[in-house]
N, C-alpha and C positions, 0 to 999 in steps of 0.2 A: 504494500500500500504506500502510495506517495501522499505526502502532506504538502499541498501547494499554498503558498502565501501570495495573494494577488491583490494589487492595489485596487481599492474600491472606486477610485476616480479615473485612472487611466488604463486599468486592466493589465498593467505590466506585471510580470512575475517578479516578486520581490525575493522569494526564496523557495527552497524545496527540500523536504526531508524524505528519504527513502527508508522506510521502517517496516518491518514485518508486523510489529505490534507496538502500540503506543498507549500510554495511560493519559487520560485527560489532564491529570495533575501535572504531567511533564510539560504540557503545552501552556499551562496557566489558564485554561479555559473554564475551570470550575468557578471562577469569579463572575462569569457571565450570567445574567438573568435569562429567563426563557425567551424573551423577545430579542435580546441581543444575540443569543445563540442562533435563533432562526435567521436573523439578518446577516450574521457574519459567517456561518458555517453551512456549506452545502457538500453533497457527496456526488461524485460522478458515477456513471453506470458501471465503471470498472472497480468501484470501491474506493477511489482516491478521495481524500478529504481536501476541500478547498476552503481556505480561511481568508476572508476579505480583511485587508489591513490598509495601510497607507505607505506609499514609497517616500523617500526623502525629497524627491523633486516636488511632489504634490504637497507635502508638508510645508516646504519652503514657500510655495505659491500661496497656500492658505495663510501662512504667517504674514505675507506681504499684502494679501487681499482678503481680509477677514470676512467680507460680505460673500465670498464664495462658499462659505459654510452653508448657506441657504440652498445651494445647488447640489444635486447628486453627482453631476459630472461637469467638468469644465476643461477647456483647452488651455494648455500652458506651453 
C-alpha cells in the first residue's frame, strides 16, 4: 500500500510512503475529527491511501495572499 500526500490546492504530490502496513498513530491522523478525516483522506481502488495536505509553494502563496483561504483552488 502506498500513502500519497497530495496538495489540496495544486494537486502536486508532496510525498509518498510505500508501506505494507501502517498504524494511524504513525501518521498522526488520530487527531482528526470525523469531518476532517472524510475531507482529507481518500482511498484508491488499489488500496492506496491519499492524504490531502499543502505543499510549500501553496503555503507561501497563502501567506502572501490570505484572502485565498476562501478558495478551494487557486493558480500561483
